[in-house]
Residue, then its C-alpha position, 0 to 999 in steps of 0.5 A: m295865054q293859050e291854055f285852051a288851044g284847040q279845045v271846044a267850049v259850048i255855052t248856053g245863054g252865051a250871047s250876053g252877060v256871063g255867057r258872053s264874057l265866058a266866050f271871050a275869056l275862053g276864046r282869047r285862050g285859044a278855045c273854039v267857042v259855040a255860043a247858044d242863045v235865043d237872043r238873035n240880036a245879042m248873037d249877031a253882036l257877039e259874032r261881030d265882036a268875036k270876029a274883030a277880036g280874032i276869036s273862033l266862034l260859032t253861034r246857034r239858036c237854042d231854047v234850053t227849055a226844049a230837050g230837042d234844041c239841046e240835043a241838036l246843039a250837042g250834035y252841032a258842036m260835035s259835027e263842027h269840031g269833032r269834040i267837046d271839052m267844056v260845056f257851060a249850062n249857063a242860060g238863066i232868067g229872072a221872072g221879074e216877080a214882085g209882091p206876095m208869091w201867091t199873086y204871081s202868074m203861073k206863067d212866071w213860075q213855069w217859064c223860070f223853072g223851064v229855063n233855069v231848072w229844065g234847061v240844066v236838066n236838058t243840057i245834062n241829058a244832051f251833053l253828058p253821054r257825049l262827054v263820058a263817051q269821049e273817055r278823056k278829061s272834060h268839064f261841065t259847069v253849071t251857073g248857079s246863084g248864092n240866092g237859093a244855094f246859100v241864102v234865101l232872098p225873099d224878094a225873088p221867090i221863083y228865082t230863088a227856088t229854081k237856083a236851090a234846085v239847080q244846086a241840088i242837081t249840080e251837086n248830085l251830078y258831081y257825086q255821080n261822076v265821082a262815083l262812076k270814075s267819070p272823066v268829066s269834072v263838074h263845077a258849080l259856078f256862082p257869079g259874084p261876089h256882088v250883084v253881077d251887072t247882066g241883063l238878068f233883070d230885063s229877062d222879059r226881052v226874051r220871054p216867049e209869047s206863050f209865057d206872056t202874062g199880059t201884065p207889066k211887071s211892077s217891081g220897077i227894076r229892069s237893070v242893075e242901075d234901077m236896083r242901085r237907084l232904089m237902094q240909094q233911096h233907102g240909104m244903101e250902096l249896091k256893089t256890083t261885079h262885072p261879068d268878065e270877073v265871073a268869067e275869069a273866076a270860071v277859068a281859074g276854077i276849071l284850071a284848078d279843077t275845083f267844084w266850088i267856083c264861088p267868089r265871096t266876101e266876108e259879108s256874104l259868108a256871114k249871111f250863109l253862116a247865119r242861115v246855117e246857124s238858124i238851121r242848126t239851132l232851129q231858131n226862126p230865120v231872119a231874111a238876108s238882104v241884097g248887097 
């Protein structure tokens, strides 16, 4: 498989989770990958594993909350490869919120919005002018979440709010590129169809000191396994999706040139339709559940 031979892919949040899986899925198909992240240990591991797999990969530190870092990343990719064919605005974190939202630290709100929302905006501003100026087909993919875009899970209000904003930004980006007859195809990637087994629940490992609340998180969930055990205690089963499956869905969506890259189940579709029906009929909403 060499569908992307000679093409250049830039991935933010590229050292772990979905980003890491994207790096391998694209690299194995011939792409030259530039993986950006703030987690140096994860980048070192990615470099070793990519080299062992014979994948062309460069890494660069990039804090997507800083517009200058995103601009430097775009400049670096262009200087190293002379072109950019695919960009994945994939960096994202969870604030680890628990309990009533009025008890959350402002630093949790600021950090999560900084990465999840401003990170997407900064990535758009750094890369879209370059992609458009190339005057040839390219792809810009934003990693969103059904939690916020389609349903509202009340246990993660900050994360949900950021992903609702991200979806609005992504759809507007799509509409504007279509209206301008831009050569850039925009894609909305939704990891799933189940909870994806990533480090999102342990985002505090990369929390900057400036956003340290000084208070340990009380949710008790720092991994997918923690969530699985908690749900088992309540007689529920947690189904999960491996990040590699998400990466393969992303590849298929790019090759098919579709906006919605959204694996789903009948259950997840039913939750979305229930929310739409609540809006249509103006009936009081009922909270959706995880799973």
